[in-house]
C-alpha positions as CSV (number, residue, x, y, z in Angstrom):
1,X,75.9,85.2,37.3
2,X,73.5,86.4,38.9
3,X,69.9,86.6,36.8
4,X,71.3,84.4,33.9
5,X,69.0,81.3,33.2
6,X,70.9,78.3,33.1
7,X,70.1,76.1,30.0
8,X,69.4,72.4,30.7
9,X,71.7,69.7,29.7
10,X,70.9,68.5,26.6
11,X,71.6,64.7,27.8
12,X,69.0,64.7,30.2
13,X,66.3,65.2,27.5
14,X,68.1,62.5,25.5
15,X,67.9,60.1,28.4
16,X,64.5,61.2,29.2
17,X,63.2,60.7,25.6
18,X,65.3,57.1,25.5
19,X,63.3,56.3,28.8
20,X,60.0,57.1,27.3
21,X,60.2,54.7,24.2
22,X,61.6,51.9,26.4
23,X,58.6,52.4,28.5
24,X,56.4,52.5,25.5
25,X,58.4,49.6,23.4
26,X,57.7,47.0,26.8
27,X,54.2,48.4,27.2
28,X,53.4,47.8,24.0
29,X,54.9,43.9,23.7
30,X,51.8,42.8,26.0
31,X,49.4,43.9,23.3
32,X,49.0,40.6,20.4
33,X,47.2,41.9,17.3
34,X,43.6,41.0,17.2
35,X,42.9,37.9,15.0
36,X,40.1,38.1,12.6
37,X,37.1,35.8,12.6
38,X,38.6,33.5,9.6
39,X,42.1,33.7,11.5
40,X,40.4,31.9,14.6
41,X,38.1,29.6,12.0
42,X,35.0,30.9,13.9
43,X,31.5,29.6,12.2
44,X,28.8,32.6,11.6
45,X,27.4,31.9,14.7
46,X,30.5,32.0,16.6
47,X,31.3,35.1,14.8
48,X,27.8,36.4,15.7
49,X,28.9,35.8,19.5
50,X,32.0,37.4,19.1
51,X,30.3,40.7,17.9
52,X,27.7,40.5,20.7
53,X,30.6,40.2,23.1
54,X,32.5,42.8,21.8
55,X,29.9,44.9,22.2
56,X,28.3,43.9,25.9
57,X,30.9,41.8,27.9
58,X,34.0,43.0,26.8
59,X,34.7,46.1,28.9
60,X,34.1,43.7,32.0
61,X,35.7,40.1,30.6
62,X,39.1,39.0,28.7
63,X,38.5,36.8,26.2
64,X,42.1,35.5,24.9
65,X,43.8,36.6,28.4
66,X,43.8,35.3,31.8
67,X,43.6,39.0,33.1
68,X,40.5,39.7,35.2
69,X,39.2,43.0,34.3
70,X,36.1,44.0,36.3
71,X,34.9,40.4,36.2
72,X,36.4,37.5,35.8
73,X,38.8,36.1,32.5
74,X,36.5,34.3,30.2
75,X,39.7,32.5,28.6
76,X,38.7,28.8,28.5
77,X,35.9,28.7,30.6
78,X,34.4,25.6,29.2
79,X,37.8,24.0,29.3
80,X,37.2,23.3,32.9
81,X,34.3,21.4,34.8
82,X,33.3,24.5,37.2
83,X,33.6,28.2,36.8
84,X,36.5,29.7,38.5
85,X,34.5,32.4,40.6
86,X,30.9,31.0,40.8
87,X,32.0,27.5,41.2
88,X,29.4,26.6,38.9
89,X,29.3,23.8,36.2
90,X,30.7,25.2,33.3
91,X,28.3,24.4,30.6
92,X,26.3,26.2,28.4
93,X,22.8,26.2,30.9
94,X,24.7,27.6,34.3
95,X,26.7,30.1,31.7
96,X,23.3,31.4,29.7
97,X,21.4,31.6,33.1
98,X,24.2,33.7,34.2
99,X,24.2,35.7,30.9
100,X,20.5,36.0,31.3
101,X,19.9,36.8,35.1
102,X,23.2,38.2,36.2
103,X,24.8,37.0,39.2
104,X,27.0,39.1,41.7
105,X,27.8,42.3,39.9
106,X,27.1,41.1,36.8
107,X,23.4,42.4,35.9
108,X,21.3,40.3,33.8
109,X,20.8,40.6,29.6
110,X,17.5,39.0,29.3
111,X,16.3,42.3,28.5
112,X,18.9,43.2,26.1
113,X,19.9,40.6,24.3
114,X,17.7,37.9,22.2
115,X,17.6,34.4,23.2
116,X,19.7,33.8,19.3
117,X,22.2,36.1,20.8
118,X,22.8,34.8,24.0
119,X,22.9,31.6,22.1
120,X,25.7,33.2,19.8
121,X,27.8,34.0,22.7
122,X,27.7,30.9,24.1
123,X,28.8,29.6,20.8
124,X,31.9,31.9,20.7
125,X,32.8,31.1,24.7
126,X,33.2,27.9,23.4
127,X,36.0,28.8,21.3
128,X,37.9,30.4,24.2
C-alpha cells in the first residue's frame, strides 16, 4: 500500500544492541584498573613523583603501557641501557636534562617544576 510507513524489524534493533555491547565489552578489556600508590609499593617521594607525572607528563606519555602517545611510552625507561627514541643513556642525569630543557617536541619544565619535583618524577620513573 502506498503511503504506509513500514515498521522496522525488531530483530535489527536487537542485533545492533548486541553489536554495541560486544564493542564496549572488548574495548573495556584493554583497560586495567589503576593501582594505588600502596599497591605499587611507592615510597613517599615516588608517590609525589607519580602525582607530578599525572599532572604534567601523562597527557603525552604512558607509564604502564608500551603504547606511545604524543611522546614515547616511559614503561621500563630505566630498565634499558639507552632510551628508545633518543638513544641517550637511560640514567637520571640524561632523563633529568630532558625534563628540564626539553627535547624534540617535548617542552622543558625547568620553569614549571621545582628541582624537588623533577627529582620526585625521576624516582617515580624508576618504578615503571
